[in-house]
C-alpha positions as CSV (number, residue, x, y, z in Angstrom):
1,M,17.8,42.9,-41.4
2,T,16.3,45.0,-38.6
3,N,17.6,42.6,-36.0
4,R,21.1,42.8,-37.4
5,L,20.9,46.6,-37.4
6,D,19.7,46.6,-33.8
7,D,22.4,44.2,-32.7
8,T,25.1,46.4,-34.4
9,L,23.8,49.6,-32.8
10,R,23.4,47.9,-29.4
11,F,27.0,46.7,-29.6
12,H,28.3,50.1,-30.3
13,Q,26.1,51.7,-27.6
14,T,27.4,49.2,-25.1
15,A,31.0,49.9,-26.2
16,L,30.5,53.6,-25.8
17,N,28.9,53.1,-22.3
18,A,31.9,51.0,-21.3
19,R,34.4,53.7,-22.6
20,A,32.4,56.4,-20.7
21,Y,32.5,54.3,-17.5
22,R,36.2,53.8,-17.8
23,Q,36.7,57.5,-18.4
24,Q,34.8,58.2,-15.1
25,V,37.0,55.7,-13.2
26,I,40.2,57.2,-14.6
27,A,39.0,60.7,-13.8
28,S,38.2,59.6,-10.2
29,N,41.8,58.3,-9.9
30,I,43.2,61.6,-11.1
31,A,40.9,63.5,-8.7
32,N,42.1,61.4,-5.8
33,A,45.8,61.6,-6.6
34,D,46.5,63.3,-3.3
35,T,44.1,61.3,-1.1
36,P,46.0,59.2,1.4
37,N,45.5,55.4,1.0
38,F,43.5,55.8,-2.2
39,K,43.9,52.8,-4.5
40,A,43.9,53.5,-8.2
41,R,41.4,51.4,-10.2
42,D,40.8,50.7,-13.9
43,V,38.3,48.8,-16.0
44,D,39.3,45.8,-18.2
45,F,37.5,47.0,-21.3
46,R,37.3,43.6,-23.0
47,E,35.8,42.0,-19.9
48,A,33.4,44.9,-19.3
49,L,32.1,44.8,-22.9
50,T,31.7,41.0,-22.8
51,G,29.9,41.1,-19.5
52,A,27.6,44.0,-20.6
53,L,26.7,42.3,-23.9
54,G,26.1,38.9,-22.3
55,G,24.5,40.3,-19.2
56,A,26.9,38.2,-17.2
57,T,28.2,39.6,-13.9
58,R,31.3,38.3,-12.3
59,G,31.3,37.9,-8.6
60,L,30.0,35.9,-5.8
61,P,26.3,34.8,-6.0
62,L,24.2,35.8,-3.1
63,K,22.6,33.0,-1.1
64,T,18.9,33.2,-0.5
65,T,17.5,31.5,2.6
66,A,13.8,31.8,1.7
67,Q,11.8,31.5,-1.5
68,R,10.6,35.1,-1.2
69,H,14.2,36.6,-1.2
70,I,15.2,38.5,-4.2
71,A,18.2,37.1,-6.1
72,G,21.2,39.3,-6.0
73,A,22.6,40.9,-9.1
74,A,25.0,43.7,-9.8
75,A,23.4,47.0,-10.5
76,N,25.9,47.8,-13.2
77,P,27.5,44.9,-15.1
78,L,30.5,47.2,-15.9
79,E,31.4,47.3,-12.2
80,A,32.2,43.6,-12.3
81,S,35.3,44.4,-14.5
82,L,36.6,47.1,-12.1
83,K,40.0,46.2,-10.8
84,Y,42.8,47.8,-8.8
85,R,45.8,48.9,-10.7
86,N,49.2,47.4,-10.0
87,E,51.3,49.7,-7.9
88,V,54.2,51.1,-9.9
89,Q,56.0,53.1,-7.2
90,G,54.9,53.1,-3.6
91,A,54.0,56.3,-1.8
92,V,54.5,57.1,1.8
93,D,50.8,57.9,2.2
94,G,49.6,54.6,0.6
95,N,48.2,56.2,-2.5
96,T,48.8,54.1,-5.7
97,V,47.8,56.8,-8.3
98,N,50.6,57.3,-10.9
99,M,49.7,60.5,-12.7
100,D,51.7,59.6,-15.9
101,T,49.8,56.3,-16.1
102,E,46.5,57.9,-15.5
103,R,47.0,60.7,-18.1
104,A,48.1,58.2,-20.7
105,A,45.1,56.0,-20.0
106,F,42.8,59.0,-20.1
107,A,44.1,60.2,-23.4
108,E,44.0,56.7,-24.9
109,N,40.5,56.1,-23.8
110,S,39.4,59.5,-25.1
111,V,40.8,58.7,-28.6
112,Q,39.1,55.3,-28.6
113,Y,35.8,56.8,-27.5
114,Q,36.0,59.4,-30.3
115,A,36.9,56.8,-32.9
116,S,33.8,54.8,-31.8
117,V,31.6,57.9,-32.2
118,T,33.1,58.6,-35.7
119,F,32.5,54.9,-36.7
120,I,28.9,55.1,-35.5
121,N,28.3,58.4,-37.4
122,G,29.7,56.8,-40.6
123,L,27.5,53.8,-40.1
124,L,24.3,55.9,-39.6
125,R,25.3,58.1,-42.6
126,S,25.6,55.1,-44.9
127,M,22.3,53.7,-43.7
128,Q,20.6,57.1,-44.3
129,M,22.1,57.2,-47.9
130,A,20.8,53.6,-48.5
131,V,17.3,54.5,-47.3
132,Q,17.3,57.7,-49.5
133,G,18.5,55.6,-52.5
134,Q,21.7,57.6,-53.1
């Protein structure tokens, strides 16, 4: 029973971390809307969550030439799912940030983050009631 509870809470914690990371990436896009040659990025949430839960990192493996070399690994498994956005309308300065797209993604991600927090609170409240015998 404890393992199932730990797995459930770990899943939700990982999902919240992925949402928070995506929010940072979108905020960075918005902050760099006027930066020449800035390329907008976004996180594929499904891929990020799958990679973070499985510990899998996508990318090229590093080659070691000696036994004492340290095997390479991504510092943050969520970074493996970071991709460039498709350009909707080209800009003269090479910037690919579309503010309408970024605002919509920011609002959508905020709502989904809040929904996850609400779900976790309900889960913890029901567990507390079960422990107290109510």
